[in-house]
C-alpha positions as CSV (number, residue, x, y, z in Angstrom):
1,F,-29.0,-44.7,29.5
2,D,-32.8,-44.6,28.9
3,G,-34.1,-48.1,28.4
4,L,-30.8,-49.9,29.0
5,L,-30.7,-52.6,31.6
6,F,-27.6,-53.4,33.6
7,D,-27.0,-56.5,35.5
8,I,-25.9,-55.7,39.0
9,I,-23.4,-58.2,40.5
10,D,-23.8,-58.8,44.2
11,P,-20.3,-58.9,45.6
12,S,-21.2,-61.4,48.3
13,G,-18.3,-62.5,50.4
14,S,-15.0,-60.7,50.9
15,E,-12.8,-63.1,49.0
16,E,-11.4,-62.0,45.7
17,K,-12.7,-64.1,42.8
18,I,-10.1,-65.4,40.5
19,I,-10.9,-67.4,37.4
20,Q,-8.2,-68.4,35.0
21,G,-5.7,-66.0,36.6
22,Q,-8.1,-63.0,36.2
23,R,-9.1,-60.9,39.1
24,L,-12.9,-60.5,38.6
25,D,-13.1,-57.9,41.4
26,A,-10.4,-55.7,39.8
27,L,-11.5,-52.2,38.9
28,T,-9.9,-52.1,35.5
29,P,-8.4,-54.6,33.1
30,A,-5.0,-53.1,33.9
31,D,-5.0,-54.6,37.3
32,G,-7.3,-57.5,36.4
33,R,-6.9,-59.2,33.1
34,Y,-3.5,-57.6,32.5
35,G,-2.4,-57.6,36.1
36,R,0.6,-59.8,35.4
37,D,1.8,-57.5,32.7
38,T,1.3,-54.3,34.8
39,E,2.7,-55.6,38.0
40,I,6.0,-53.8,37.3
41,L,4.0,-50.5,37.4
42,R,2.7,-50.9,41.0
43,P,5.7,-49.4,42.7
44,Y,5.4,-46.3,40.4
45,F,1.7,-45.7,40.0
46,S,-0.1,-47.3,43.0
47,E,-1.9,-45.6,45.8
48,R,1.3,-46.1,47.9
49,A,3.3,-44.3,45.3
50,L,0.8,-41.5,45.1
51,I,1.0,-41.0,48.8
52,R,4.8,-40.9,48.6
53,Y,4.6,-38.2,45.9
54,R,2.1,-36.2,47.8
55,V,4.5,-36.2,50.7
56,I,7.3,-35.0,48.4
57,M,5.1,-32.2,47.0
58,E,4.0,-31.0,50.4
59,T,7.5,-31.1,51.9
60,E,9.1,-29.4,48.9
61,Y,6.4,-26.8,48.9
62,L,6.9,-26.2,52.6
63,I,10.7,-25.8,52.1
64,A,10.1,-23.2,49.4
65,L,7.4,-21.4,51.3
66,M,9.6,-21.0,54.4
67,E,12.4,-19.6,52.2
68,T,10.0,-17.2,50.5
69,L,8.4,-16.0,53.7
70,A,11.7,-15.7,55.5
71,Q,13.0,-13.3,52.8
72,S,9.7,-11.4,52.8
73,D,9.2,-8.1,54.6
74,D,5.6,-9.2,55.3
75,K,4.6,-8.5,58.9
76,I,2.2,-11.5,59.0
77,A,5.0,-13.9,57.9
78,K,7.3,-12.4,60.6
79,A,4.6,-12.7,63.2
80,G,4.0,-16.3,62.3
81,N,7.7,-17.1,62.9
82,A,8.3,-18.1,59.3
83,R,12.0,-18.8,58.8
84,E,14.4,-20.5,56.4
85,L,15.0,-24.1,57.3
86,T,18.5,-25.3,58.2
87,Q,20.2,-27.9,56.0
88,E,19.5,-30.6,58.7
89,E,15.8,-29.6,58.7
90,I,15.6,-29.7,54.9
91,T,17.2,-33.2,54.9
92,F,14.7,-34.3,57.5
93,M,11.8,-33.0,55.5
94,R,13.1,-34.6,52.2
95,E,13.6,-38.0,53.8
96,L,10.0,-38.1,55.0
97,S,8.8,-39.5,51.6
98,N,10.9,-42.6,52.2
99,R,10.4,-42.8,56.0
100,L,6.7,-42.1,56.4
101,P,4.7,-45.3,56.0
102,A,1.8,-45.0,53.6
103,E,-0.2,-47.2,56.0
104,I,-0.1,-44.3,58.6
105,V,-1.5,-41.9,56.0
106,Q,-4.2,-44.4,55.1
107,D,-5.1,-44.9,58.8
108,I,-5.4,-41.2,59.4
109,E,-7.7,-41.0,56.4
110,T,-9.9,-43.9,57.3
111,K,-10.0,-44.3,61.1
112,G,-7.6,-41.9,62.7
113,Y,-4.1,-42.6,64.1
114,D,-2.2,-41.8,67.3
115,G,-4.5,-39.0,68.5
116,I,-5.2,-37.6,65.0
117,P,-8.9,-38.0,64.2
118,R,-10.1,-39.6,61.0
119,T,-9.9,-37.1,58.2
120,G,-11.9,-38.9,55.5
121,H,-9.7,-37.1,53.0
122,D,-6.6,-38.4,51.4
123,V,-4.6,-35.2,51.0
124,A,-5.7,-33.9,54.5
125,A,-4.4,-37.2,55.9
126,C,-1.1,-36.8,54.1
127,A,-0.8,-33.2,55.6
128,E,-1.7,-34.5,59.1
129,A,0.9,-37.3,58.8
130,I,3.6,-34.7,57.9
131,K,2.6,-32.4,60.8
132,R,2.8,-35.4,63.1
133,E,6.4,-36.1,61.9
134,M,7.4,-32.5,62.2
135,S,5.9,-32.2,65.7
136,Q,8.4,-34.9,66.8
137,H,11.3,-33.0,65.5
138,P,12.8,-30.5,68.1
139,T,13.1,-27.5,65.8
140,L,10.3,-28.2,63.2
141,K,7.3,-28.5,65.6
142,D,6.6,-24.8,65.5
143,L,6.4,-24.8,61.7
144,A,4.0,-27.7,61.3
145,R,1.1,-25.3,61.1
146,F,2.5,-24.2,57.7
147,V,2.0,-27.6,56.1
148,H,-0.5,-27.3,53.2
149,L,-0.9,-23.6,53.7
150,G,-1.8,-21.8,50.5
151,T,-2.4,-25.0,48.5
152,T,-5.4,-27.0,47.6
153,S,-5.8,-30.8,47.4
154,E,-5.9,-30.5,43.7
155,D,-2.6,-28.7,43.7
156,T,-1.0,-31.4,45.8
157,T,-2.5,-34.3,43.7
158,S,-1.8,-32.8,40.3
159,C,1.8,-32.1,41.2
160,A,2.1,-35.6,42.6
161,H,0.8,-37.1,39.4
162,A,3.2,-35.0,37.3
163,M,6.1,-36.1,39.5
164,M,5.1,-39.7,39.1
165,L,5.1,-39.5,35.4
166,H,8.3,-37.4,35.2
167,R,10.4,-39.3,37.6
168,D,9.3,-42.8,37.3
169,C,8.7,-43.5,33.6
170,D,12.3,-44.0,32.7
171,P,12.9,-47.3,34.5
172,V,9.8,-49.0,33.1
173,P,10.3,-50.8,29.9
174,C,7.8,-49.7,27.2
175,P,6.5,-52.0,24.5
176,G,8.1,-51.0,21.3
């Protein structure tokens, strides 16, 4: 970039600027200039959708982890009270992705929520929100400590993106 000059736009004011239907404060042409055409994709590929798929990944991983640890002869797993989940508990966990409001996850990340301090991290906020839900369930509260155990944020996010593409591309009409 040596010798190149860039104009810096001062984003004074908090109102979104719209000229001829274009959102000038959009981050990409996909949500700006082509926003009307890509509106159909928001339920599938928005931040809200990403949060939902992170919850799915974390809960499905936890279900599999509990099953694996319960069948293990590992003394540490036994000492940690790892156990297979009941069908009712599995149903509860799988319904979290539809029941847990993305706004709560966002609040945990940005300012804290209901006694949970601000995480400043999107995946950590997701894990904390899941733990919060589990702590309110009579038989899952003791297993909340296993949420996100053995995974990285990259694991969670990469799997969430893969699920977004795999599960949600079918209902979206593609130009042909």
